[in-house]
LOFITI-866338 format. One line per field, with one value per residue (C-alpha): residue number from 1; y, x, z. Coordinates in nm, 2 decimals. Each point is the difference from the previous one (the first is absolute). Last residue first. Layout:
N
num	NUM ...
yy	Y ...
xx	X ...
zz	Z ...
REM end
This chain:
75
num	75 74 73 72 71 70 69 68 67 66 65 64 63 62 61 60 59 58 57 56 55 54 53 52 51 50 49 48 47 46 45 44 43 42 41 40 39 38 37 36 35 34 33 32 31 30 29 28 27 26 25 24 23 22 21 20 19 18 17 16 15 14 13 12 11 10 9 8 7 6 5 4 3 2 1
yy	10.18 0.08 0.21 -0.07 0.16 -0.29 0.01 -0.12 -0.36 -0.03 0.03 -0.29 -0.21 -0.05 -0.29 -0.02 -0.16 0.01 0.08 0.36 0.09 -0.31 0.15 -0.21 0.19 -0.09 0.06 0.24 -0.21 -0.24 -0.08 0.18 -0.19 0.06 0.43 0.04 0.19 0.30 0.20 0.36 0.00 -0.34 -0.27 -0.27 -0.18 0.14 0.35 -0.11 -0.15 0.31 0.20 -0.22 0.07 0.32 0.08 0.29 -0.17 0.19 -0.15 0.21 -0.07 -0.33 -0.11 -0.17 -0.34 -0.11 -0.36 -0.06 0.40 0.27 0.21 -0.19 0.16 0.36 0.25
xx	-5.63 0.30 -0.05 0.18 0.22 0.09 0.32 0.21 -0.13 0.04 0.34 -0.02 -0.18 -0.38 -0.11 -0.42 -0.28 -0.35 -0.31 -0.01 0.32 0.23 0.40 0.31 0.33 0.31 0.38 0.08 0.27 -0.25 -0.32 -0.33 -0.28 -0.40 -0.01 -0.38 -0.18 -0.28 -0.02 -0.04 0.20 -0.02 0.21 -0.24 0.20 -0.15 0.13 0.38 -0.03 -0.15 0.29 0.29 -0.16 0.06 0.32 0.17 -0.14 -0.14 -0.24 -0.29 -0.15 -0.04 -0.16 0.13 0.04 0.27 0.05 0.37 0.13 -0.04 0.34 0.00 -0.34 0.16 -0.21
zz	0.31 -0.23 -0.29 -0.30 -0.29 -0.22 -0.20 0.27 -0.05 -0.34 0.06 0.30 -0.27 0.06 0.11 0.00 0.14 -0.06 0.22 -0.13 0.12 0.19 0.00 -0.04 -0.01 -0.23 0.16 0.21 0.21 0.09 -0.15 0.08 0.04 0.04 0.03 -0.02 -0.28 -0.06 -0.34 0.02 -0.34 -0.18 0.11 -0.20 -0.21 -0.28 0.12 0.05 -0.37 -0.11 0.19 -0.18 -0.34 0.05 0.10 0.16 0.37 0.33 0.24 0.16 0.38 0.06 0.33 0.30 0.18 0.20 0.06 -0.08 -0.05 -0.20 -0.16 -0.27 -0.08 0.00 0.27
REM end
């Protein structure tokens, strides 16, 4: 399942993410978005806007295309 398909309040685990840019991949890893990281969807903007998630005690806002790069397992 893709992260951007999840609803507010749902939790999940990051399975994998695809990005061809190694620098961007490292940025995601530093923010705590590693494989098997657990997260909760906090807020979603309407019309395919940004998604706010809570992961490892921090809140992150991801653009829709960034959220589409994540393959997740919903709890």
